[in-house]
C-alpha positions as CSV (number, residue, x, y, z in Angstrom):
1,M,-79.8,-52.9,-28.7
2,I,-79.2,-49.2,-30.0
3,H,-78.1,-47.3,-26.8
4,S,-77.6,-44.0,-28.2
5,L,-77.2,-42.2,-32.0
6,F,-74.8,-39.9,-32.6
7,I,-74.8,-37.7,-35.8
8,V,-71.8,-35.8,-36.8
9,N,-71.3,-33.0,-39.0
10,S,-68.3,-33.0,-41.8
11,G,-65.9,-31.1,-39.6
12,G,-66.2,-33.7,-37.1
13,E,-68.2,-32.3,-34.5
14,V,-71.1,-33.9,-32.6
15,F,-74.7,-31.5,-33.2
16,L,-77.0,-34.4,-31.8
17,E,-77.1,-36.9,-29.3
18,K,-80.0,-38.8,-28.7
19,H,-80.2,-41.7,-25.8
20,W,-82.5,-44.8,-25.2
21,R,-81.2,-47.2,-22.6
22,S,-78.4,-45.7,-21.0
23,V,-76.1,-41.8,-21.6
24,V,-73.3,-42.9,-23.5
25,S,-70.3,-40.0,-23.5
26,R,-70.4,-38.7,-26.8
27,S,-66.5,-39.2,-26.6
28,V,-66.8,-42.8,-27.8
29,C,-67.1,-41.2,-30.8
30,E,-63.3,-40.7,-31.2
31,Y,-63.2,-43.4,-32.5
32,F,-65.1,-42.9,-35.6
33,L,-63.9,-39.9,-36.2
34,D,-59.9,-41.7,-36.0
35,A,-61.2,-43.9,-38.4
36,Q,-62.5,-40.9,-40.7
37,R,-59.4,-39.1,-40.4
38,S,-57.4,-42.1,-41.8
39,A,-59.5,-43.4,-44.8
40,P,-62.3,-40.4,-45.0
41,Y,-63.8,-42.3,-47.8
42,D,-63.4,-46.1,-46.3
43,V,-64.7,-45.9,-42.9
44,P,-65.4,-49.6,-41.9
45,P,-69.0,-49.7,-41.1
46,V,-68.7,-51.8,-37.8
47,I,-65.7,-49.9,-35.5
48,A,-65.1,-52.5,-32.2
49,T,-64.4,-50.1,-28.9
50,P,-63.5,-51.8,-25.8
51,H,-66.8,-51.0,-24.4
52,Y,-69.5,-50.8,-27.3
53,Y,-69.7,-51.6,-31.2
54,L,-70.2,-48.3,-33.1
55,I,-72.2,-48.9,-36.2
56,T,-71.8,-45.9,-38.8
57,V,-73.9,-44.8,-42.1
58,Q,-72.2,-41.5,-43.5
59,R,-75.2,-39.7,-46.2
60,D,-74.3,-36.5,-47.7
61,T,-72.9,-34.3,-45.8
62,V,-73.3,-36.3,-42.1
63,S,-73.1,-39.5,-40.3
64,L,-75.0,-41.6,-38.2
65,V,-72.9,-43.2,-35.0
66,A,-75.2,-46.4,-33.3
67,A,-73.4,-47.1,-30.0
68,C,-74.3,-50.8,-28.9
69,K,-73.3,-52.5,-25.6
70,Q,-74.4,-55.9,-27.0
71,E,-73.4,-57.9,-30.4
72,V,-76.1,-56.7,-32.8
73,P,-76.6,-58.0,-36.0
74,P,-74.9,-54.9,-37.7
75,L,-77.3,-55.3,-41.2
76,F,-80.5,-54.5,-39.2
77,V,-78.8,-51.2,-37.3
78,I,-77.4,-49.9,-40.7
79,E,-80.9,-50.3,-42.1
80,F,-82.6,-48.5,-39.6
81,L,-80.2,-45.6,-39.6
82,H,-80.7,-45.6,-43.2
83,R,-84.4,-45.3,-42.7
84,V,-83.7,-42.8,-40.5
85,V,-81.9,-40.7,-43.3
86,D,-85.2,-41.2,-45.5
87,T,-87.6,-40.3,-42.7
88,F,-85.7,-37.1,-42.3
89,Q,-85.2,-36.3,-46.6
90,D,-89.1,-36.6,-46.6
91,Y,-90.3,-35.0,-44.0
92,F,-87.6,-31.6,-44.4
93,G,-86.5,-32.1,-48.0
94,D,-83.0,-32.5,-46.8
95,C,-80.6,-33.9,-44.2
96,S,-78.0,-31.1,-43.5
97,E,-76.8,-30.1,-40.2
98,S,-78.5,-26.8,-40.9
99,V,-82.1,-28.6,-41.9
100,I,-81.5,-30.7,-38.3
101,K,-81.3,-27.7,-36.3
102,D,-83.6,-26.3,-37.5
103,N,-86.1,-28.9,-36.5
104,Y,-84.7,-30.0,-33.2
105,V,-88.4,-30.8,-32.0
106,V,-89.8,-32.3,-34.4
107,V,-86.2,-35.0,-35.2
108,Y,-86.4,-35.6,-31.6
109,E,-89.4,-36.4,-31.4
110,L,-89.4,-38.6,-34.4
111,L,-86.7,-40.7,-33.1
112,D,-88.7,-41.2,-30.0
113,E,-91.8,-42.8,-31.9
114,M,-89.2,-44.8,-34.2
115,L,-87.3,-46.6,-31.9
116,D,-88.3,-47.9,-28.2
117,N,-86.0,-48.5,-25.6
118,G,-83.2,-49.2,-28.5
119,F,-85.7,-51.4,-31.2
120,P,-87.7,-50.3,-33.9
121,L,-90.4,-49.4,-33.7
122,A,-92.6,-47.3,-36.7
123,T,-90.5,-46.9,-39.4
124,E,-92.6,-46.6,-42.0
125,S,-93.4,-42.1,-43.0
126,N,-97.3,-42.2,-43.5
127,I,-97.5,-44.1,-40.0
128,L,-95.1,-41.3,-38.9
129,K,-97.1,-38.6,-40.4
130,E,-100.2,-39.8,-38.8
131,L,-97.9,-39.9,-35.2
132,I,-96.0,-36.5,-35.9
133,K,-97.5,-33.7,-38.4
134,P,-94.8,-32.3,-40.5
135,P,-93.3,-29.2,-39.7
136,N,-94.6,-25.8,-41.4
137,I,-94.9,-22.1,-40.6
138,L,-98.5,-22.1,-39.8
139,R,-98.2,-25.0,-37.3
140,T,-95.3,-23.9,-36.2
141,I,-96.9,-20.8,-35.2
142,A,-100.0,-22.0,-33.6
143,N,-97.9,-24.4,-31.4
144,T,-95.9,-21.6,-30.0
145,V,-99.3,-20.0,-29.5
146,T,-101.0,-23.1,-27.7
147,G,-98.5,-24.7,-26.7
148,K,-99.0,-27.7,-28.2
149,S,-96.4,-30.2,-29.9
150,N,-96.8,-32.1,-33.3
151,V,-97.9,-35.3,-31.6
152,S,-100.9,-37.1,-32.3
153,T,-103.0,-37.7,-29.0
154,T,-104.4,-40.5,-31.6
155,L,-103.1,-44.0,-32.1
156,P,-102.1,-44.4,-35.9
157,S,-104.6,-46.7,-37.8
158,G,-101.8,-48.6,-39.4
159,Q,-100.6,-49.8,-35.9
160,L,-104.1,-51.4,-35.2
161,S,-103.9,-53.3,-38.6
162,A,-102.8,-56.1,-39.9
163,V,-101.0,-54.3,-42.5
164,R,-98.9,-52.4,-40.1
165,W,-97.0,-50.2,-42.9
166,R,-100.7,-49.1,-44.5
167,R,-102.9,-46.7,-42.8
168,S,-107.0,-47.5,-43.5
169,G,-109.4,-45.7,-44.9
170,V,-107.1,-44.1,-47.4
171,R,-109.5,-42.3,-50.2
172,Y,-108.3,-40.7,-53.4
173,T,-110.7,-38.8,-56.0
174,N,-108.0,-39.7,-58.8
175,N,-106.0,-43.2,-58.0
176,E,-102.5,-43.3,-59.5
177,A,-99.6,-46.0,-58.8
178,Y,-96.5,-44.7,-60.5
179,F,-93.2,-46.8,-60.7
180,D,-89.5,-44.8,-61.6
181,V,-87.2,-48.0,-62.1
182,I,-83.7,-46.2,-62.0
183,E,-80.9,-48.1,-62.7
184,E,-76.9,-46.6,-62.0
185,V,-73.9,-48.1,-63.9
186,D,-71.0,-48.8,-62.0
187,A,-67.8,-49.1,-64.7
188,I,-63.9,-49.2,-65.2
189,I,-63.4,-48.7,-68.6
190,D,-59.3,-49.2,-69.4
191,K,-57.0,-46.8,-72.0
192,S,-58.2,-49.3,-75.4
193,G,-61.6,-49.1,-74.4
194,S,-62.5,-52.4,-73.3
195,T,-64.5,-53.0,-69.6
196,V,-62.5,-53.7,-66.5
197,F,-65.2,-53.7,-64.4
198,A,-68.8,-52.9,-64.5
199,E,-72.8,-53.7,-62.8
200,I,-75.9,-52.3,-62.1
201,Q,-77.0,-50.6,-58.7
202,G,-80.6,-50.5,-59.5
203,Y,-83.8,-49.3,-57.9
204,I,-87.8,-48.8,-58.1
205,D,-89.2,-46.2,-56.2
206,C,-93.1,-46.4,-56.2
207,C,-95.8,-43.6,-55.8
208,I,-98.8,-45.0,-55.1
209,K,-102.3,-42.8,-54.4
210,L,-104.9,-45.7,-53.9
211,S,-108.1,-45.8,-52.2
212,G,-108.9,-48.8,-50.0
213,M,-106.9,-51.9,-49.7
214,P,-105.2,-52.7,-52.9
215,D,-103.4,-55.8,-53.5
216,L,-101.0,-55.0,-56.4
217,T,-99.1,-58.2,-58.5
218,L,-96.1,-56.8,-60.5
219,S,-94.1,-59.0,-62.9
220,F,-91.5,-58.2,-65.4
221,M,-90.6,-59.4,-68.8
222,N,-87.2,-60.9,-67.3
223,P,-86.9,-61.3,-64.0
224,R,-84.0,-64.1,-64.4
225,L,-81.8,-60.8,-64.6
226,F,-81.1,-60.0,-61.0
227,D,-78.2,-61.1,-59.1
228,D,-79.1,-59.7,-55.9
229,V,-82.4,-58.2,-54.4
230,S,-83.4,-56.4,-51.3
231,F,-87.8,-55.6,-50.6
232,H,-89.7,-53.4,-49.1
233,P,-90.8,-55.1,-46.0
234,C,-94.7,-55.1,-48.0
235,V,-93.5,-57.9,-50.6
236,R,-94.2,-61.3,-49.9
237,Y,-90.8,-63.1,-50.1
238,K,-92.6,-66.7,-50.9
239,R,-94.4,-65.6,-53.9
240,W,-90.9,-64.0,-56.0
241,E,-89.4,-67.1,-54.9
242,A,-92.2,-69.3,-56.6
243,E,-93.1,-67.0,-59.3
244,R,-90.8,-64.1,-59.2
245,L,-93.8,-62.2,-59.2
246,L,-94.2,-58.8,-56.7
247,S,-97.1,-59.5,-54.9
248,F,-97.7,-56.9,-52.8
249,I,-100.6,-54.1,-50.4
250,P,-98.2,-51.2,-51.2
251,P,-98.0,-48.5,-48.7
252,D,-99.8,-45.1,-49.5
253,G,-97.2,-42.3,-50.8
254,N,-93.9,-42.7,-51.8
255,F,-92.0,-45.5,-50.8
256,R,-89.0,-48.0,-52.4
257,L,-90.4,-51.2,-53.2
258,M,-87.2,-53.3,-53.9
259,S,-83.8,-52.4,-54.3
260,Y,-81.0,-54.8,-57.0
261,H,-77.9,-56.0,-58.0
262,I,-76.6,-57.0,-61.8
263,S,-73.0,-57.9,-61.2
264,S,-73.1,-60.3,-65.2
265,Q,-70.9,-57.9,-67.3
266,S,-72.2,-59.9,-70.4
267,V,-75.6,-58.1,-69.3
268,V,-74.4,-54.0,-68.3
269,A,-74.3,-52.8,-71.3
270,I,-71.7,-49.6,-71.6
271,P,-74.4,-46.3,-72.8
272,I,-71.3,-44.0,-73.6
273,Y,-67.7,-43.7,-75.0
274,I,-64.7,-41.5,-74.7
275,R,-62.1,-40.9,-77.3
276,H,-59.1,-39.4,-75.4
277,N,-55.3,-38.3,-76.3
278,F,-53.6,-36.6,-73.5
279,S,-49.9,-36.3,-73.8
280,I,-47.1,-34.6,-71.4
281,K,-43.3,-34.6,-72.8
282,T,-40.2,-33.4,-70.4
283,G,-39.9,-29.6,-70.5
284,E,-42.8,-28.9,-73.2
285,Q,-46.5,-27.9,-73.1
286,G,-49.3,-30.7,-73.1
287,R,-52.3,-31.5,-75.8
288,L,-55.1,-33.0,-74.4
289,D,-58.6,-33.9,-76.5
290,L,-61.4,-35.6,-75.4
291,T,-64.2,-36.6,-77.2
292,I,-68.1,-38.7,-76.2
293,G,-70.2,-40.5,-77.8
294,P,-73.4,-42.3,-77.1
295,R,-73.6,-46.2,-77.5
296,N,-76.3,-48.8,-77.1
297,T,-78.4,-46.1,-75.9
298,L,-81.3,-47.3,-78.7
299,G,-81.7,-43.8,-79.8
300,R,-82.2,-42.7,-76.3
301,I,-80.8,-39.0,-75.6
302,V,-77.9,-39.1,-73.1
303,D,-77.8,-36.0,-71.4
304,K,-76.6,-34.0,-68.2
305,V,-72.9,-34.4,-69.2
306,K,-70.3,-34.1,-66.9
307,L,-66.5,-34.9,-67.2
308,E,-63.7,-34.5,-64.0
309,L,-60.2,-35.3,-64.6
310,T,-57.8,-34.8,-62.4
311,M,-54.4,-33.6,-63.6
312,P,-51.2,-34.2,-62.7
313,R,-49.0,-32.2,-59.9
314,C,-47.2,-30.4,-62.3
315,V,-50.0,-28.8,-64.5
316,L,-50.0,-25.5,-64.3
317,N,-53.0,-24.0,-66.0
318,C,-55.7,-25.5,-69.1
319,L,-56.2,-23.2,-72.1
320,L,-59.1,-25.4,-73.9
321,T,-61.4,-24.9,-76.6
322,P,-64.6,-26.8,-75.9
323,N,-67.5,-26.9,-78.9
324,Q,-69.8,-27.4,-76.7
325,G,-70.9,-26.5,-72.7
326,K,-68.0,-24.9,-70.4
327,Y,-64.9,-26.1,-68.4
328,T,-63.4,-25.1,-65.5
329,F,-59.9,-26.0,-64.3
330,D,-58.8,-25.8,-60.3
331,S,-55.5,-25.1,-59.6
332,V,-55.1,-25.9,-56.9
333,T,-56.6,-29.7,-56.3
334,K,-55.9,-30.2,-60.5
335,T,-59.1,-30.5,-61.3
336,L,-60.6,-30.4,-65.0
337,S,-64.6,-30.0,-65.0
338,W,-66.1,-29.8,-68.5
339,D,-69.6,-30.1,-68.1
340,V,-71.5,-31.3,-71.4
341,G,-75.3,-30.7,-71.1
342,R,-77.0,-32.6,-73.7
343,I,-74.7,-34.8,-76.3
344,D,-75.6,-34.3,-79.7
345,V,-75.2,-37.2,-82.5
346,S,-74.8,-35.2,-85.5
347,K,-71.9,-33.5,-84.0
348,L,-69.8,-35.2,-81.0
349,P,-69.0,-32.8,-77.8
350,N,-65.3,-31.9,-78.1
351,I,-62.5,-30.7,-76.1
352,R,-59.2,-29.6,-77.4
353,G,-56.2,-27.5,-76.1
354,S,-52.7,-27.3,-74.5
355,V,-51.7,-28.2,-71.6
356,S,-49.0,-25.9,-69.4
357,I,-46.6,-27.6,-66.9
358,T,-43.9,-26.1,-64.5
359,P,-41.0,-25.8,-65.9
360,G,-38.0,-28.5,-65.4
361,T,-40.8,-30.7,-64.6
362,T,-39.0,-34.6,-65.5
363,N,-40.9,-37.7,-63.5
364,I,-44.6,-37.1,-65.2
365,D,-46.8,-39.0,-64.5
366,A,-49.8,-38.6,-66.9
367,N,-52.1,-41.3,-66.7
368,P,-55.2,-39.5,-65.3
369,S,-59.1,-41.1,-66.1
370,V,-61.6,-39.1,-65.9
371,N,-64.9,-39.6,-63.6
372,V,-68.5,-39.2,-65.6
373,Q,-72.0,-38.1,-65.0
374,F,-75.0,-39.0,-67.5
375,Q,-78.1,-39.8,-67.3
376,I,-80.5,-41.1,-70.3
377,S,-84.3,-41.3,-69.6
378,Q,-86.8,-43.9,-70.8
379,L,-83.9,-46.8,-70.9
380,A,-83.0,-49.2,-68.1
381,V,-79.7,-50.2,-69.3
382,S,-80.0,-54.3,-68.4
383,G,-82.8,-54.6,-70.6
384,L,-84.8,-54.8,-67.4
385,K,-89.0,-53.8,-68.8
386,V,-91.9,-54.4,-66.3
387,N,-94.3,-56.5,-68.0
388,R,-98.4,-55.3,-66.3
389,L,-99.2,-54.6,-63.0
390,D,-102.7,-56.6,-62.0
391,M,-105.1,-55.1,-58.4
392,Y,-106.7,-57.2,-56.3
393,G,-109.6,-56.4,-53.9
394,E,-111.0,-53.2,-54.9
395,K,-113.4,-52.6,-58.1
396,Y,-112.1,-48.6,-59.5
397,K,-109.4,-48.9,-62.4
398,P,-106.3,-47.1,-61.8
399,F,-104.1,-44.5,-63.8
400,K,-100.8,-46.9,-64.4
401,G,-97.6,-45.7,-65.7
402,V,-93.5,-46.8,-65.2
403,K,-90.6,-44.5,-65.7
404,Y,-86.7,-45.4,-66.7
405,L,-84.2,-43.9,-66.0
406,T,-80.0,-44.7,-66.5
407,K,-77.6,-42.8,-64.9
408,A,-74.2,-43.0,-63.7
409,G,-72.8,-44.2,-60.7
410,K,-68.9,-44.7,-60.3
411,F,-67.8,-44.4,-63.8
412,Q,-64.3,-43.7,-64.7
413,V,-62.7,-44.1,-68.0
414,R,-59.1,-44.4,-67.9
415,M,-56.5,-42.7,-70.3
């Protein structure tokens, strides 16, 4: 299915390549680089070349480019490439060029186990960790002295089980099951404060440390909210379709149980508002006044607030006074950044002052937009709530917990 994999840095250099079926020249990546130059933020995920199909994924500062000779289901390959990045992040804590170069040997060992003759084989992190030990200083020194590698000589117990994503014989002193419900709000707000577009991208991340082979059932108060869902392979899909329950035997450790999408604007409650006044007159200084406040947060604190505003090209400098946080202005990119922090409802964050423009400017485009970042703990803005977690197959009672987090995705306010 996948003949070769290339990893490209932000500068367009191929710094790692891995071949399975046949050696593919790295010059095929030029098609991807050309597409990246013409549209840096809108590279097509599938690029057809005369001899190959290039299927691409961009994560953080690196891009993964898979070369396939025959037509393949593109979403299947894209999901695999995301699994590769997730595995690197789990093993090394990051997926940057420097980290991958520092761990070349382990990276090639992982790619050998994850793909067999071009087809996915083992992609679960807990299975891979039985095969290939995560790197640490002591193990690296020991391997250098003894000449051994990180690859285990025994087959993972999960590979011999019907439940391939969970290793057998798991034992914990404290049995715990924690769930993080995280929702990202994507929205466009027009200058009058009306919602032009709003949707929620959500996911449920788990940390499961349970002994034995537990069978879990997770239920929701309002499961009909979901417009679209994507599950971990452990979830029994027929049970979900029939009863709207998540029934599964979990992998051991950290994993993403499900992702979901909510596109009904009536459900998406915008958690903040911005009052803005920005005016520039020909031949005069401009004025800027911004105030941000919470809305529909059920009393929760809005934290880690940051605003970015790209000014018109005619703006030379900004002389502003914030009553909270700090601001910076980049005169090259014309970007104003205001790091607000936490919103205090008793005294709403405000920034105001003058904006100097280039003398003699007549054509002024004074309609910038504000990109907003924020986080709200213990709130799922969609109203999603976990009802209960039941466990079968084991007799102990685990510790259980659910945390909610709402944060900004692509959140833009037009002025």
